Phi, psi and omega in degrees: 000303178260008186299327183270355182268151174229165178081206185301330181293336181266010179090007178271153178287149177281352181292148178284130180278135179253145176294154179296150178291141178273161176290148180293142180286140180288133176267122188246144176212144178240133181228133174276125184242161359282151177273152177294310179203164180289144175298143181285151174072173179287148178284130179247353179221164176296325179298332177270332183292312186297316174297326178296322178286334181270350186297334182274354184286137174225148179298127180293148177302143178092351180249015186305317186274358184281149178245153173056050172282137176222142175209141178237129177245140179242130183198177178225155179240153171276175179302329182273003177090001178278155180290145170256112179072202183253131177299149177245138174272123183253348182200139170220150176206152174096358179265137185284337183208176184295324180295316178295320178298316180296322177297317178295316179298313181299315180296322181291314179297321177296319181294323178295318178296323180292326183273359177246146008288136177289144176276112184239149169287156179303322181294316179292321177303316178294323184289327186254353185307121177080353180277140179292135176245137175242110181257114180258122180251133181233128174239113185283343174119209190306337180283008179322000000 
């Protein structure tokens, strides 16, 4: 009966259907740590944001002699630079055992909390608000 009809006559809404929203793409940055000092002023670009977020990182005690430590944290910021929720560690490498890995994770999470709220320009704050950020920190070791 209604098999040949389309649109409102077939019980469909006259509204235009929109595709579902996709998940926001992760913004990624890699920083070699430790940094000498934090970049001056508010971050206005992603290239300035990632070093500003990594500036608080320090090598945890007990990991001094290790080479090629890597850790990646995933988190999101609000427009004002404050954290949304709790950062998640998504990758670690270079630690010899679970205790060293836990020490590295704890130091990284503490450093992110210390560096937030991040100082952002209003334009960058609007651009990144709620978007996932992946901050990869690399410490090559004794040649620091």
